[in-house]
C-alpha positions as a printed Julia matrix, in Angstrom:
256×3 Matrix{Float64}:
 -49.61  73.58    9.41
 -51.97  70.82    8.31
 -50.52  68.3     5.89
 -52.54  67.76    2.7
 -54.39  64.42    2.65
 -52.66  61.5     0.98
 -53.98  61.38   -2.59
 -56.13  58.51   -3.78
 -56.22  58.68   -7.56
 -58.8   57.11   -9.86
 -57.69  57.06  -13.48
 -60.4   56.36  -16.04
 -58.06  57.02  -18.97
 -55.59  54.31  -20.09
 -53.0   56.79  -21.33
 -53.14  58.78  -18.1
 -52.85  55.65  -15.98
 -49.59  54.92  -17.75
 -48.51  58.53  -17.23
 -49.29  58.4   -13.5
 -47.06  55.36  -13.09
 -44.32  57.0   -15.19
 -44.4   59.94  -12.78
 -43.96  57.58   -9.83
 -47.58  57.93   -8.69
 -48.49  54.26   -8.95
 -48.7   53.73   -5.16
 -51.45  56.36   -4.98
 -53.59  55.02   -7.84
 -56.58  53.26   -6.26
 -58.82  52.69   -9.32
 -58.5   52.11  -13.04
 -60.58  50.89  -15.97
 -60.21  47.45  -17.49
 -58.49  49.1   -20.46
 -55.75  50.55  -18.27
 -53.3   47.72  -18.98
 -49.99  49.63  -18.98
 -47.67  49.4   -17.21
 -47.86  45.81  -15.98
 -47.91  47.05  -12.37
 -51.34  48.6   -13.0
 -52.85  45.11  -12.93
 -52.76  45.24   -9.12
 -55.04  48.3    -9.06
 -58.79  47.62   -8.62
 -60.84  47.86  -11.81
 -64.03  49.92  -11.88
 -65.49  48.96  -15.25
 -64.65  50.37  -18.66
 -64.07  53.88  -19.91
 -67.7   54.21  -21.01
 -69.36  52.1   -18.29
 -67.72  53.07  -15.02
 -68.99  51.3   -11.91
 -69.65  54.43   -9.9
 -70.8   52.56   -6.78
 -67.54  50.62   -6.57
 -65.54  53.76   -7.31
 -67.31  55.65   -4.53
 -66.35  52.91   -2.05
 -62.69  53.38   -3.01
 -62.97  57.02   -1.83
 -60.75  58.76   -4.42
 -59.53  62.28   -3.75
 -58.73  62.78   -7.45
 -60.26  61.36  -10.63
 -58.85  61.79  -14.12
 -61.2   61.66  -17.12
 -60.92  62.4   -20.82
 -63.32  64.19  -23.19
 -63.05  61.51  -25.89
 -62.87  58.39  -23.77
 -65.35  59.01  -20.96
 -68.96  60.12  -20.9
 -69.83  63.61  -19.68
 -72.42  62.0   -17.4
 -69.61  60.09  -15.72
 -67.64  63.26  -15.09
 -70.73  64.98  -13.66
 -71.41  62.04  -11.35
 -67.82  61.99  -10.13
 -68.03  65.62   -9.06
 -70.64  64.62   -6.5
 -68.15  62.6    -4.43
 -64.6   63.23   -5.75
 -62.99  66.47   -4.49
 -60.88  67.0    -7.62
 -61.87  65.86  -11.12
 -59.17  66.48  -13.71
 -60.51  66.65  -17.28
 -57.98  65.94  -20.04
 -58.26  66.46  -23.79
 -54.92  66.45  -25.63
 -55.71  66.8   -29.33
 -52.16  66.49  -30.63
 -48.64  65.58  -29.53
 -47.89  69.24  -28.9
 -50.58  69.21  -26.18
 -48.88  66.44  -24.22
 -46.27  68.71  -22.66
 -49.04  70.69  -20.95
 -50.76  67.47  -19.92
 -47.63  66.14  -18.21
 -47.09  69.48  -16.5
 -50.69  69.61  -15.29
 -50.72  66.11  -13.83
 -47.34  66.7   -12.21
 -48.51  69.98  -10.7
 -51.54  68.29   -9.13
 -49.22  65.97   -7.19
 -46.11  68.14   -6.93
 -45.84  67.57   -3.17
 -44.96  63.91   -3.69
 -41.26  63.05   -4.02
 -39.72  62.7    -7.47
 -42.78  63.77   -9.46
 -41.34  67.07  -10.68
 -38.06  65.46  -11.73
 -39.77  62.64  -13.65
 -42.09  65.12  -15.36
 -39.12  67.22  -16.46
 -37.44  64.15  -17.97
 -40.59  63.15  -19.86
 -41.07  66.68  -21.19
 -37.45  66.9   -22.33
 -37.74  63.57  -24.18
 -40.96  64.69  -25.84
 -39.42  67.99  -26.94
 -36.46  66.18  -28.51
 -38.66  63.71  -30.4
 -40.95  66.47  -31.69
 -37.91  68.34  -33.0
 -36.6   65.18  -34.68
 -39.9   64.31  -36.4
 -40.21  66.68  -39.33
 -42.91  66.39  -42.04
 -40.67  65.39  -44.94
 -43.61  64.98  -47.33
 -47.32  65.73  -47.6
 -49.15  62.52  -48.47
 -52.76  61.46  -47.83
 -53.3   58.44  -45.6
 -56.4   56.56  -44.51
 -56.1   55.5   -40.88
 -58.73  52.9   -40.04
 -59.8   52.23  -36.45
 -62.9   50.06  -37.03
 -64.73  47.9   -39.55
 -68.41  47.09  -40.11
 -68.66  49.99  -40.51
 -65.28  51.35  -41.52
 -64.26  54.22  -39.26
 -61.36  56.64  -39.44
 -60.16  59.81  -37.68
 -60.9   63.49  -38.19
 -58.03  65.92  -38.65
 -58.42  67.54  -35.24
 -57.81  64.29  -33.32
 -54.61  63.3   -31.55
 -53.97  60.46  -34.03
 -54.31  62.68  -37.08
 -52.07  65.38  -35.67
 -49.46  62.84  -34.65
 -49.43  61.44  -38.2
 -49.12  64.99  -39.54
 -45.82  65.32  -37.69
 -44.37  62.79  -40.13
 -46.07  64.25  -43.2
 -49.16  62.05  -43.45
 -52.37  64.01  -44.06
 -55.39  61.96  -42.97
 -58.39  61.64  -45.25
 -61.18  62.59  -45.45
 -60.39  66.24  -44.9
 -62.86  66.82  -42.1
 -62.75  68.21  -38.6
 -64.75  66.54  -35.89
 -65.07  69.33  -33.34
 -64.32  69.28  -29.63
 -66.17  66.04  -28.86
 -68.64  63.53  -30.23
 -68.92  60.9   -32.94
 -67.92  63.29  -35.72
 -64.32  63.03  -34.5
 -64.29  59.45  -35.83
 -66.09  59.52  -39.22
 -67.82  56.49  -40.67
 -67.17  55.51  -44.29
 -69.72  53.96  -46.63
 -66.97  52.33  -48.67
 -68.03  53.78  -52.02
 -66.56  57.28  -51.64
 -64.87  58.22  -54.96
 -61.74  59.55  -53.24
 -60.96  56.1   -51.82
 -59.73  55.05  -55.27
 -56.93  57.61  -55.05
 -55.64  56.7   -51.57
 -52.06  55.39  -51.7
 -51.48  54.55  -48.02
 -53.79  52.72  -45.6
 -52.88  52.07  -41.96
 -54.86  49.46  -40.02
 -54.71  50.13  -36.3
 -54.38  47.39  -33.7
 -56.95  49.23  -31.55
 -59.74  49.87  -30.75
 -60.49  47.28  -33.44
 -57.82  44.59  -33.52
 -57.04  44.52  -37.24
 -54.93  41.56  -38.33
 -53.42  40.29  -41.57
 -56.82  38.73  -42.35
 -58.23  42.23  -42.93
 -55.57  43.48  -45.34
 -57.39  42.17  -48.42
 -60.62  43.88  -47.34
 -58.83  47.2   -46.9
 -57.08  46.67  -50.23
 -60.46  46.25  -51.92
 -61.56  49.51  -50.28
 -58.5   51.36  -51.63
 -57.21  49.29  -54.59
 -54.19  51.5   -55.3
 -52.97  51.72  -51.71
 -50.24  50.06  -49.74
 -51.96  48.55  -46.69
 -50.07  48.08  -43.42
 -50.84  46.97  -39.9
 -49.68  49.47  -37.28
 -49.38  49.63  -33.51
 -52.45  51.58  -32.4
 -51.17  52.05  -28.88
 -48.08  53.89  -30.1
 -50.16  56.08  -32.39
 -53.11  56.84  -30.11
 -51.9   56.67  -26.48
 -50.51  59.97  -25.26
 -48.3   60.84  -22.33
 -45.09  58.84  -21.88
 -45.95  56.92  -25.08
 -45.98  60.04  -27.29
 -42.2   60.19  -27.64
 -42.12  56.49  -28.54
 -44.95  57.07  -31.0
 -42.97  59.76  -32.79
 -39.97  57.43  -33.07
 -42.26  54.71  -34.41
 -43.68  57.12  -37.0
 -40.2   57.82  -38.33
 -39.62  54.07  -38.69
 -42.92  53.66  -40.57
 -42.06  56.53  -42.85
 -38.68  54.99  -43.7
 -40.12  51.52  -44.44
């Protein structure tokens, strides 16, 4: 019986790169984006550009057998180009913490022949299940979660970030859905919307825009009645092994 070829994995999704290493698949990861910075061991993996500007020529030379992409983070043109030379392209699109269990199971199944993968996946899924059960929505309060400035940008309610916040009882505003993909998932604000005056909680993410204490006053002017806080965007937007930690972090934020 012919042995399956040794996998060569290209991860173009920072969250999935971290998941691959958490599953013990680091030795088989041959390409990553410059944004794939976790865990620290990923630094030894060759970079092939960013999530939106993948160097396809360099990636082709690395001869991956598998490539992992994401609907939000990568361009559809990139995924189409990958299919021309990568035998297996895995498309991911978790839109809430409840979707992460299936994501872990899917990635683990793709590499189930490798030692320890199934056991590590089971541990991650058990941890996630416990944290989801422990994070109950104790209230129902509107929150403005800002990811960018000039212009101000936030998240639609059908994004992973919004649904993670909902686990703790924060209802993101504005009350819009962005659809399966595209810019509408991350609405732009003009800054003069009447409902901004009634917002009581503003969270400034550390990514993709690196908000700092210097921006608190600007956000306060946007929502004069709100409490404005800086939050860890990685814990609230990266999925996979970080989802359980993100839920724990949410409970800490809620208690503060």
